[in-house]
N, C-alpha and C positions, 0 to 999 in steps of 0.2 A: 767213729761215732758221728763226727761232723757230717760226713757224707750222708749217713742215714737220716740225720736230723734235717739236712737240706731237703731230702726227698719228701719228708713229711711236711715241712714248712710250706713248700710250694703248692701243696694241696689246699692250703688255706688262704694264702695271700699271693698276689702277683709279684714275684721277685725273681731276679736272676739268681739261680742257685750258686753261681760262682761269686756273687756279691754278698752272700750270706757268710759272715765271718764270726768268730767268737765274740767280737765287740758289738755285733748287731743287736740293737734293742728291739724287743718284740713289738712294742707299741709305736715308739717314735720313729724307728727306722724301717720296720717291716710292715707297719700298718695293721697290726692285729687289733681286733676288738676283744673284749673279755670273753664273748661267746666263742670266737675263733680259737682263742687260747685254751679254753677249757675243752673244746672239741679236740684240739690237737693233743692235749694231755691224754685223752682216752686212746687215741691212735698210738701214742708213744707207749702207753701201758701194754697194748697188744704187741707192738713191734719188738719191744725189748723184754716182754714177758715179766713185768714187774708191776708193783702197785705204787702209784704216786700219791703221796700225802697232799691232799688239796690245800691245806693251810700253808704248808711249806712251799708248794709249787706257786702259790699266789704271789710269793715274794721274789720269784725269778724274773729278772728284768732283761737279761741278755742271753744269747745263745750259749756263750761260754759258761754262764752260771748254770744253765740247764744241763750242759755236759758234765760239769762238776757234780751237780746234784745226782744225775743219773749214774755216774760212776760210783758215787758214795753208796747209793741204795742198792746197787747191783752186786756189791761184794758179799 
């Protein structure tokens, strides 16, 4: 899942895919704006074929939290 998230993340911010780790924070470390983040969520929904709850997703701060959330809702 991390590899797929890396592929999606680099579509929105300039980051070395190998430098994107579970501890990476979307805003502080990767430079996401709120618009970038919301746009990325739409792509994640398509890529993983699931529906992201916007309210819950707004609380995701790190790549690891996003992976945990996606794992939880894809079950």
